[in-house]
mmCIF file of the N, C-alpha and C atoms, coordinates in Angstrom:
data_MODEL
# 
_entry.id   MODEL 
# 
loop_
_atom_site.group_PDB 
_atom_site.id 
_atom_site.type_symbol 
_atom_site.label_atom_id 
_atom_site.label_alt_id 
_atom_site.label_comp_id 
_atom_site.label_asym_id 
_atom_site.label_entity_id 
_atom_site.label_seq_id 
_atom_site.pdbx_PDB_ins_code 
_atom_site.Cartn_x 
_atom_site.Cartn_y 
_atom_site.Cartn_z 
_atom_site.occupancy 
_atom_site.B_iso_or_equiv 
_atom_site.pdbx_formal_charge 
_atom_site.auth_seq_id 
_atom_site.auth_comp_id 
_atom_site.auth_asym_id 
_atom_site.auth_atom_id 
_atom_site.pdbx_PDB_model_num 
ATOM 1   N N  . MET A 1 1  ? 0.813   -1.057  0.032  1.00 0.00 ? 1  MET A N  1 
ATOM 2   C CA . MET A 1 1  ? 0.034   0.012   0.017  1.00 0.00 ? 1  MET A CA 1 
ATOM 3   C C  . MET A 1 1  ? 0.868   1.269   -0.081 1.00 0.00 ? 1  MET A C  1 
ATOM 4   N N  . ASN A 1 2  ? 2.054   0.934   0.178  1.00 0.00 ? 2  ASN A N  1 
ATOM 5   C CA . ASN A 1 2  ? 3.010   2.255   0.252  1.00 0.00 ? 2  ASN A CA 1 
ATOM 6   C C  . ASN A 1 2  ? 3.363   2.858   -1.092 1.00 0.00 ? 2  ASN A C  1 
ATOM 7   N N  . PHE A 1 3  ? 3.039   1.942   -2.165 1.00 0.00 ? 3  PHE A N  1 
ATOM 8   C CA . PHE A 1 3  ? 3.332   2.387   -3.469 1.00 0.00 ? 3  PHE A CA 1 
ATOM 9   C C  . PHE A 1 3  ? 2.101   3.720   -3.870 1.00 0.00 ? 3  PHE A C  1 
ATOM 10  N N  . ILE A 1 4  ? 1.070   3.762   -3.038 1.00 0.00 ? 4  ILE A N  1 
ATOM 11  C CA . ILE A 1 4  ? 0.034   4.917   -3.273 1.00 0.00 ? 4  ILE A CA 1 
ATOM 12  C C  . ILE A 1 4  ? 0.033   5.843   -2.148 1.00 0.00 ? 4  ILE A C  1 
ATOM 13  N N  . ASP A 1 5  ? 0.924   5.711   -1.361 1.00 0.00 ? 5  ASP A N  1 
ATOM 14  C CA . ASP A 1 5  ? 1.250   6.785   -0.441 1.00 0.00 ? 5  ASP A CA 1 
ATOM 15  C C  . ASP A 1 5  ? 0.148   6.729   0.695  1.00 0.00 ? 5  ASP A C  1 
ATOM 16  N N  . ARG A 1 6  ? -0.523  5.607   0.725  1.00 0.00 ? 6  ARG A N  1 
ATOM 17  C CA . ARG A 1 6  ? -1.628  5.324   1.837  1.00 0.00 ? 6  ARG A CA 1 
ATOM 18  C C  . ARG A 1 6  ? -1.458  3.979   2.480  1.00 0.00 ? 6  ARG A C  1 
ATOM 19  N N  . VAL A 1 7  ? -1.046  4.173   3.781  1.00 0.00 ? 7  VAL A N  1 
ATOM 20  C CA . VAL A 1 7  ? -0.908  3.049   4.678  1.00 0.00 ? 7  VAL A CA 1 
ATOM 21  C C  . VAL A 1 7  ? -1.759  3.307   5.918  1.00 0.00 ? 7  VAL A C  1 
ATOM 22  N N  . PRO A 1 8  ? -2.647  2.205   6.042  1.00 0.00 ? 8  PRO A N  1 
ATOM 23  C CA . PRO A 1 8  ? -3.416  2.310   7.297  1.00 0.00 ? 8  PRO A CA 1 
ATOM 24  C C  . PRO A 1 8  ? -2.645  2.373   8.652  1.00 0.00 ? 8  PRO A C  1 
ATOM 25  N N  . THR A 1 9  ? -3.003  3.152   9.690  1.00 0.00 ? 9  THR A N  1 
ATOM 26  C CA . THR A 1 9  ? -2.249  3.268   10.739 1.00 0.00 ? 9  THR A CA 1 
ATOM 27  C C  . THR A 1 9  ? -1.930  2.029   11.561 1.00 0.00 ? 9  THR A C  1 
ATOM 28  N N  . ILE A 1 10 ? -2.771  1.062   11.428 1.00 0.00 ? 10 ILE A N  1 
ATOM 29  C CA . ILE A 1 10 ? -2.498  -0.225  12.116 1.00 0.00 ? 10 ILE A CA 1 
ATOM 30  C C  . ILE A 1 10 ? -1.260  -0.934  11.605 1.00 0.00 ? 10 ILE A C  1 
ATOM 31  N N  . LEU A 1 11 ? -0.942  -0.693  10.111 1.00 0.00 ? 11 LEU A N  1 
ATOM 32  C CA . LEU A 1 11 ? 0.085   -1.271  9.467  1.00 0.00 ? 11 LEU A CA 1 
ATOM 33  C C  . LEU A 1 11 ? 1.513   -0.373  9.634  1.00 0.00 ? 11 LEU A C  1 
ATOM 34  N N  . MET A 1 12 ? 1.426   0.657   10.138 1.00 0.00 ? 12 MET A N  1 
ATOM 35  C CA . MET A 1 12 ? 2.631   1.557   10.050 1.00 0.00 ? 12 MET A CA 1 
ATOM 36  C C  . MET A 1 12 ? 3.631   0.967   10.933 1.00 0.00 ? 12 MET A C  1 
ATOM 37  N N  . TRP A 1 13 ? 3.461   0.158   11.979 1.00 0.00 ? 13 TRP A N  1 
ATOM 38  C CA . TRP A 1 13 ? 4.564   -0.456  12.788 1.00 0.00 ? 13 TRP A CA 1 
ATOM 39  C C  . TRP A 1 13 ? 5.306   -1.491  12.124 1.00 0.00 ? 13 TRP A C  1 
ATOM 40  N N  . ILE A 1 14 ? 4.841   -2.120  10.988 1.00 0.00 ? 14 ILE A N  1 
ATOM 41  C CA . ILE A 1 14 ? 5.677   -3.179  10.286 1.00 0.00 ? 14 ILE A CA 1 
ATOM 42  C C  . ILE A 1 14 ? 6.655   -2.479  9.508  1.00 0.00 ? 14 ILE A C  1 
ATOM 43  N N  . TYR A 1 15 ? 6.576   -1.379  9.197  1.00 0.00 ? 15 TYR A N  1 
ATOM 44  C CA . TYR A 1 15 ? 7.828   -0.589  8.460  1.00 0.00 ? 15 TYR A CA 1 
ATOM 45  C C  . TYR A 1 15 ? 8.913   -0.262  9.298  1.00 0.00 ? 15 TYR A C  1 
ATOM 46  N N  . SER A 1 16 ? 8.640   -0.322  10.397 1.00 0.00 ? 16 SER A N  1 
ATOM 47  C CA . SER A 1 16 ? 9.935   -0.118  11.315 1.00 0.00 ? 16 SER A CA 1 
ATOM 48  C C  . SER A 1 16 ? 11.197  -1.115  10.994 1.00 0.00 ? 16 SER A C  1 
ATOM 49  N N  . TRP A 1 17 ? 10.544  -2.106  10.505 1.00 0.00 ? 17 TRP A N  1 
ATOM 50  C CA . TRP A 1 17 ? 11.746  -3.288  10.242 1.00 0.00 ? 17 TRP A CA 1 
ATOM 51  C C  . TRP A 1 17 ? 12.210  -3.404  8.763  1.00 0.00 ? 17 TRP A C  1 
ATOM 52  N N  . GLY A 1 18 ? 11.665  -2.526  7.812  1.00 0.00 ? 18 GLY A N  1 
ATOM 53  C CA . GLY A 1 18 ? 12.062  -2.310  6.703  1.00 0.00 ? 18 GLY A CA 1 
ATOM 54  C C  . GLY A 1 18 ? 10.914  -2.616  5.612  1.00 0.00 ? 18 GLY A C  1 
ATOM 55  N N  . ASP A 1 19 ? 11.217  -2.514  4.316  1.00 0.00 ? 19 ASP A N  1 
ATOM 56  C CA . ASP A 1 19 ? 10.163  -2.651  3.396  1.00 0.00 ? 19 ASP A CA 1 
ATOM 57  C C  . ASP A 1 19 ? 10.034  -4.156  3.150  1.00 0.00 ? 19 ASP A C  1 
ATOM 58  N N  . THR A 1 20 ? 11.205  -4.958  3.030  1.00 0.00 ? 20 THR A N  1 
ATOM 59  C CA . THR A 1 20 ? 11.204  -6.328  2.748  1.00 0.00 ? 20 THR A CA 1 
ATOM 60  C C  . THR A 1 20 ? 10.237  -6.986  3.789  1.00 0.00 ? 20 THR A C  1 
ATOM 61  N N  . THR A 1 21 ? 10.582  -6.824  5.078  1.00 0.00 ? 21 THR A N  1 
ATOM 62  C CA . THR A 1 21 ? 9.873   -7.451  6.203  1.00 0.00 ? 21 THR A CA 1 
ATOM 63  C C  . THR A 1 21 ? 8.436   -7.115  6.153  1.00 0.00 ? 21 THR A C  1 
ATOM 64  N N  . ALA A 1 22 ? 8.077   -5.761  5.890  1.00 0.00 ? 22 ALA A N  1 
ATOM 65  C CA . ALA A 1 22 ? 6.741   -5.418  5.670  1.00 0.00 ? 22 ALA A CA 1 
ATOM 66  C C  . ALA A 1 22 ? 5.901   -6.079  4.732  1.00 0.00 ? 22 ALA A C  1 
ATOM 67  N N  . TRP A 1 23 ? 6.459   -6.441  3.642  1.00 0.00 ? 23 TRP A N  1 
ATOM 68  C CA . TRP A 1 23 ? 5.982   -7.210  2.626  1.00 0.00 ? 23 TRP A CA 1 
ATOM 69  C C  . TRP A 1 23 ? 5.677   -8.579  2.956  1.00 0.00 ? 23 TRP A C  1 
ATOM 70  N N  . ILE A 1 24 ? 6.780   -9.173  3.684  1.00 0.00 ? 24 ILE A N  1 
ATOM 71  C CA . ILE A 1 24 ? 6.738   -10.578 4.120  1.00 0.00 ? 24 ILE A CA 1 
ATOM 72  C C  . ILE A 1 24 ? 5.450   -10.745 5.094  1.00 0.00 ? 24 ILE A C  1 
ATOM 73  N N  . ILE A 1 25 ? 5.271   -9.857  5.970  1.00 0.00 ? 25 ILE A N  1 
ATOM 74  C CA . ILE A 1 25 ? 4.373   -9.680  6.963  1.00 0.00 ? 25 ILE A CA 1 
ATOM 75  C C  . ILE A 1 25 ? 2.871   -9.622  6.306  1.00 0.00 ? 25 ILE A C  1 
ATOM 76  N N  . LYS A 1 26 ? 2.789   -8.617  5.336  1.00 0.00 ? 26 LYS A N  1 
ATOM 77  C CA . LYS A 1 26 ? 1.450   -8.412  4.688  1.00 0.00 ? 26 LYS A CA 1 
ATOM 78  C C  . LYS A 1 26 ? 1.095   -9.673  3.786  1.00 0.00 ? 26 LYS A C  1 
ATOM 79  N N  . ILE A 1 27 ? 2.140   -10.351 3.200  1.00 0.00 ? 27 ILE A N  1 
ATOM 80  C CA . ILE A 1 27 ? 1.760   -11.533 2.290  1.00 0.00 ? 27 ILE A CA 1 
ATOM 81  C C  . ILE A 1 27 ? 1.365   -12.634 3.301  1.00 0.00 ? 27 ILE A C  1 
ATOM 82  N N  . ALA A 1 28 ? 2.014   -12.765 4.335  1.00 0.00 ? 28 ALA A N  1 
ATOM 83  C CA . ALA A 1 28 ? 1.672   -13.863 5.362  1.00 0.00 ? 28 ALA A CA 1 
ATOM 84  C C  . ALA A 1 28 ? 0.224   -13.534 5.868  1.00 0.00 ? 28 ALA A C  1 
ATOM 85  N N  . LEU A 1 29 ? -0.194  -12.357 6.060  1.00 0.00 ? 29 LEU A N  1 
ATOM 86  C CA . LEU A 1 29 ? -1.606  -12.053 6.539  1.00 0.00 ? 29 LEU A CA 1 
ATOM 87  C C  . LEU A 1 29 ? -2.602  -12.468 5.472  1.00 0.00 ? 29 LEU A C  1 
ATOM 88  N N  . VAL A 1 30 ? -2.174  -12.196 4.241  1.00 0.00 ? 30 VAL A N  1 
ATOM 89  C CA . VAL A 1 30 ? -3.088  -12.642 3.053  1.00 0.00 ? 30 VAL A CA 1 
ATOM 90  C C  . VAL A 1 30 ? -3.298  -14.022 2.901  1.00 0.00 ? 30 VAL A C  1 
ATOM 91  N N  . VAL A 1 31 ? -2.146  -14.585 3.306  1.00 0.00 ? 31 VAL A N  1 
ATOM 92  C CA . VAL A 1 31 ? -2.219  -16.329 3.037  1.00 0.00 ? 31 VAL A CA 1 
ATOM 93  C C  . VAL A 1 31 ? -3.064  -16.953 4.225  1.00 0.00 ? 31 VAL A C  1 
ATOM 94  N N  . VAL A 1 32 ? -2.848  -16.312 5.461  1.00 0.00 ? 32 VAL A N  1 
ATOM 95  C CA . VAL A 1 32 ? -3.540  -16.913 6.537  1.00 0.00 ? 32 VAL A CA 1 
ATOM 96  C C  . VAL A 1 32 ? -5.014  -16.523 6.334  1.00 0.00 ? 32 VAL A C  1 
ATOM 97  N N  . GLY A 1 33 ? -5.423  -15.408 5.891  1.00 0.00 ? 33 GLY A N  1 
ATOM 98  C CA . GLY A 1 33 ? -6.772  -15.049 5.510  1.00 0.00 ? 33 GLY A CA 1 
ATOM 99  C C  . GLY A 1 33 ? -7.450  -15.964 4.443  1.00 0.00 ? 33 GLY A C  1 
ATOM 100 N N  . ALA A 1 34 ? -6.530  -16.345 3.439  1.00 0.00 ? 34 ALA A N  1 
ATOM 101 C CA . ALA A 1 34 ? -6.982  -17.307 2.364  1.00 0.00 ? 34 ALA A CA 1 
ATOM 102 C C  . ALA A 1 34 ? -7.163  -18.755 2.945  1.00 0.00 ? 34 ALA A C  1 
ATOM 103 N N  . ILE A 1 35 ? -6.349  -19.180 3.779  1.00 0.00 ? 35 ILE A N  1 
ATOM 104 C CA . ILE A 1 35 ? -6.412  -20.487 4.411  1.00 0.00 ? 35 ILE A CA 1 
ATOM 105 C C  . ILE A 1 35 ? -7.703  -20.563 5.410  1.00 0.00 ? 35 ILE A C  1 
ATOM 106 N N  . LEU A 1 36 ? -7.907  -19.578 6.062  1.00 0.00 ? 36 LEU A N  1 
ATOM 107 C CA . LEU A 1 36 ? -9.276  -19.447 7.090  1.00 0.00 ? 36 LEU A CA 1 
ATOM 108 C C  . LEU A 1 36 ? -10.335 -19.591 6.115  1.00 0.00 ? 36 LEU A C  1 
ATOM 109 N N  . PHE A 1 37 ? -10.289 -18.714 5.008  1.00 0.00 ? 37 PHE A N  1 
ATOM 110 C CA . PHE A 1 37 ? -11.612 -18.606 4.087  1.00 0.00 ? 37 PHE A CA 1 
ATOM 111 C C  . PHE A 1 37 ? -11.896 -20.089 3.500  1.00 0.00 ? 37 PHE A C  1 
ATOM 112 N N  . ILE A 1 38 ? -10.758 -20.856 3.023  1.00 0.00 ? 38 ILE A N  1 
ATOM 113 C CA . ILE A 1 38 ? -11.009 -22.097 2.432  1.00 0.00 ? 38 ILE A CA 1 
ATOM 114 C C  . ILE A 1 38 ? -11.540 -23.046 3.498  1.00 0.00 ? 38 ILE A C  1 
ATOM 115 N N  . MET A 1 39 ? -10.898 -22.877 4.574  1.00 0.00 ? 39 MET A N  1 
ATOM 116 C CA . MET A 1 39 ? -11.319 -23.933 5.781  1.00 0.00 ? 39 MET A CA 1 
ATOM 117 C C  . MET A 1 39 ? -12.840 -23.541 6.057  1.00 0.00 ? 39 MET A C  1 
ATOM 118 N N  . GLY A 1 40 ? -13.329 -22.375 6.195  1.00 0.00 ? 40 GLY A N  1 
ATOM 119 C CA . GLY A 1 40 ? -14.544 -22.000 6.597  1.00 0.00 ? 40 GLY A CA 1 
ATOM 120 C C  . GLY A 1 40 ? -15.574 -22.406 5.462  1.00 0.00 ? 40 GLY A C  1 
ATOM 121 N N  . GLY A 1 41 ? -15.101 -22.459 4.338  1.00 0.00 ? 41 GLY A N  1 
ATOM 122 C CA . GLY A 1 41 ? -16.243 -22.937 3.108  1.00 0.00 ? 41 GLY A CA 1 
ATOM 123 C C  . GLY A 1 41 ? -16.354 -24.292 3.279  1.00 0.00 ? 41 GLY A C  1 
ATOM 124 N N  . LYS A 1 42 ? -15.475 -25.199 3.755  1.00 0.00 ? 42 LYS A N  1 
ATOM 125 C CA . LYS A 1 42 ? -15.803 -26.584 3.861  1.00 0.00 ? 42 LYS A CA 1 
ATOM 126 C C  . LYS A 1 42 ? -16.513 -27.025 4.909  1.00 0.00 ? 42 LYS A C  1 
ATOM 127 N N  . ALA A 1 43 ? -17.116 -26.234 5.725  1.00 0.00 ? 43 ALA A N  1 
ATOM 128 C CA . ALA A 1 43 ? -17.869 -26.718 6.843  1.00 0.00 ? 43 ALA A CA 1 
ATOM 129 C C  . ALA A 1 43 ? -19.374 -27.498 6.473  1.00 0.00 ? 43 ALA A C  1 
ATOM 130 N N  . GLU A 1 44 ? -19.453 -28.559 7.047  1.00 0.00 ? 44 GLU A N  1 
ATOM 131 C CA . GLU A 1 44 ? -20.604 -29.441 6.644  1.00 0.00 ? 44 GLU A CA 1 
ATOM 132 C C  . GLU A 1 44 ? -21.848 -29.242 7.749  1.00 0.00 ? 44 GLU A C  1 
ATOM 133 N N  . GLY A 1 45 ? -22.948 -29.615 7.237  1.00 0.00 ? 45 GLY A N  1 
ATOM 134 C CA . GLY A 1 45 ? -24.100 -29.541 8.092  1.00 0.00 ? 45 GLY A CA 1 
ATOM 135 C C  . GLY A 1 45 ? -24.673 -28.078 8.192  1.00 0.00 ? 45 GLY A C  1 
ATOM 136 N N  . THR A 1 46 ? -24.606 -27.293 7.432  1.00 0.00 ? 46 THR A N  1 
ATOM 137 C CA . THR A 1 46 ? -24.890 -25.845 7.387  1.00 0.00 ? 46 THR A CA 1 
ATOM 138 C C  . THR A 1 46 ? -26.512 -25.890 7.099  1.00 0.00 ? 46 THR A C  1 
ATOM 139 N N  . GLU A 1 47 ? -27.226 -25.045 7.440  1.00 0.00 ? 47 GLU A N  1 
ATOM 140 C CA . GLU A 1 47 ? -28.643 -24.887 7.420  1.00 0.00 ? 47 GLU A CA 1 
ATOM 141 C C  . GLU A 1 47 ? -29.055 -24.415 5.979  1.00 0.00 ? 47 GLU A C  1 
ATOM 142 N N  . THR A 1 48 ? -28.198 -23.906 5.083  1.00 0.00 ? 48 THR A N  1 
ATOM 143 C CA . THR A 1 48 ? -28.618 -23.626 3.800  1.00 0.00 ? 48 THR A CA 1 
ATOM 144 C C  . THR A 1 48 ? -28.141 -24.807 2.776  1.00 0.00 ? 48 THR A C  1 
ATOM 145 N N  . GLY A 1 49 ? -28.351 -25.892 3.198  1.00 0.00 ? 49 GLY A N  1 
ATOM 146 C CA . GLY A 1 49 ? -28.022 -27.018 2.406  1.00 0.00 ? 49 GLY A CA 1 
ATOM 147 C C  . GLY A 1 49 ? -28.986 -27.397 1.274  1.00 0.00 ? 49 GLY A C  1 
ATOM 148 N N  . ASN A 1 50 ? -28.691 -28.021 0.375  1.00 0.00 ? 50 ASN A N  1 
ATOM 149 C CA . ASN A 1 50 ? -29.742 -28.381 -0.634 1.00 0.00 ? 50 ASN A CA 1 
ATOM 150 C C  . ASN A 1 50 ? -30.997 -29.109 -0.303 1.00 0.00 ? 50 ASN A C  1 
ATOM 151 N N  . PRO A 1 51 ? -32.032 -28.576 -0.640 1.00 0.00 ? 51 PRO A N  1 
ATOM 152 C CA . PRO A 1 51 ? -33.317 -29.147 -0.018 1.00 0.00 ? 51 PRO A CA 1 
ATOM 153 C C  . PRO A 1 51 ? -33.507 -30.481 -0.609 1.00 0.00 ? 51 PRO A C  1 
ATOM 154 N N  . THR A 1 52 ? -33.137 -30.740 -1.674 1.00 0.00 ? 52 THR A N  1 
ATOM 155 C CA . THR A 1 52 ? -33.233 -31.988 -2.424 1.00 0.00 ? 52 THR A CA 1 
ATOM 156 C C  . THR A 1 52 ? -32.379 -33.274 -2.004 1.00 0.00 ? 52 THR A C  1 
ATOM 157 N N  . SER A 1 53 ? -31.338 -32.935 -0.946 1.00 0.00 ? 53 SER A N  1 
ATOM 158 C CA . SER A 1 53 ? -30.421 -33.893 -0.656 1.00 0.00 ? 53 SER A CA 1 
ATOM 159 C C  . SER A 1 53 ? -31.121 -35.070 0.007  1.00 0.00 ? 53 SER A C  1 
ATOM 160 N N  . ASP A 1 54 ? -30.189 -35.994 0.371  1.00 0.00 ? 54 ASP A N  1 
ATOM 161 C CA . ASP A 1 54 ? -30.577 -37.318 1.073  1.00 0.00 ? 54 ASP A CA 1 
ATOM 162 C C  . ASP A 1 54 ? -31.423 -37.150 2.141  1.00 0.00 ? 54 ASP A C  1 
ATOM 163 N N  . ASN A 1 55 ? -30.841 -36.050 3.078  1.00 0.00 ? 55 ASN A N  1 
ATOM 164 C CA . ASN A 1 55 ? -31.434 -35.715 4.401  1.00 0.00 ? 55 ASN A CA 1 
ATOM 165 C C  . ASN A 1 55 ? -32.580 -34.914 4.519  1.00 0.00 ? 55 ASN A C  1 
ATOM 166 N N  . ALA A 1 56 ? -33.155 -34.495 3.366  1.00 0.00 ? 56 ALA A N  1 
ATOM 167 C CA . ALA A 1 56 ? -34.362 -33.763 3.305  1.00 0.00 ? 56 ALA A CA 1 
ATOM 168 C C  . ALA A 1 56 ? -35.608 -34.710 3.680  1.00 0.00 ? 56 ALA A C  1 
ATOM 169 N N  . ALA A 1 57 ? -36.566 -33.991 4.071  1.00 0.00 ? 57 ALA A N  1 
ATOM 170 C CA . ALA A 1 57 ? -37.809 -34.502 4.647  1.00 0.00 ? 57 ALA A CA 1 
ATOM 171 C C  . ALA A 1 57 ? -38.641 -35.259 3.623  1.00 0.00 ? 57 ALA A C  1 
ATOM 172 N N  . PRO A 1 58 ? -38.959 -36.488 3.823  1.00 0.00 ? 58 PRO A N  1 
ATOM 173 C CA . PRO A 1 58 ? -39.662 -37.145 2.674  1.00 0.00 ? 58 PRO A CA 1 
ATOM 174 C C  . PRO A 1 58 ? -40.811 -36.573 2.084  1.00 0.00 ? 58 PRO A C  1 
ATOM 175 N N  . LYS A 1 59 ? -41.206 -36.756 0.907  1.00 0.00 ? 59 LYS A N  1 
ATOM 176 C CA . LYS A 1 59 ? -42.417 -36.186 0.292  1.00 0.00 ? 59 LYS A CA 1 
ATOM 177 C C  . LYS A 1 59 ? -43.666 -36.828 0.769  1.00 0.00 ? 59 LYS A C  1 
ATOM 178 N N  . ALA A 1 60 ? -44.758 -36.324 1.023  1.00 0.00 ? 60 ALA A N  1 
ATOM 179 C CA . ALA A 1 60 ? -46.002 -36.954 1.270  1.00 0.00 ? 60 ALA A CA 1 
ATOM 180 C C  . ALA A 1 60 ? -46.605 -37.598 -0.119 1.00 0.00 ? 60 ALA A C  1 
ATOM 181 N N  . GLU A 1 61 ? -47.011 -38.656 -0.001 1.00 0.00 ? 61 GLU A N  1 
ATOM 182 C CA . GLU A 1 61 ? -47.824 -39.393 -1.208 1.00 0.00 ? 61 GLU A CA 1 
ATOM 183 C C  . GLU A 1 61 ? -49.222 -39.114 -1.101 1.00 0.00 ? 61 GLU A C  1 
ATOM 184 N N  . GLU A 1 62 ? -49.719 -38.828 -2.118 1.00 0.00 ? 62 GLU A N  1 
ATOM 185 C CA . GLU A 1 62 ? -51.263 -38.612 -2.124 1.00 0.00 ? 62 GLU A CA 1 
ATOM 186 C C  . GLU A 1 62 ? -51.976 -39.853 -2.787 1.00 0.00 ? 62 GLU A C  1 
# 
């Protein structure tokens, strides 16, 4: 973000160790966020499941 001269205040402390270390920290945060996103998407048993799945309520016959 430093290339557009806009750095959030919370990220300013990482620049005290230099640009290379700051980039490593920022990339690591993105990777951790991506891993958490992927792991959260694989959760089973959600309430928004497919209503035509095997665990759906049986249809009433007339």
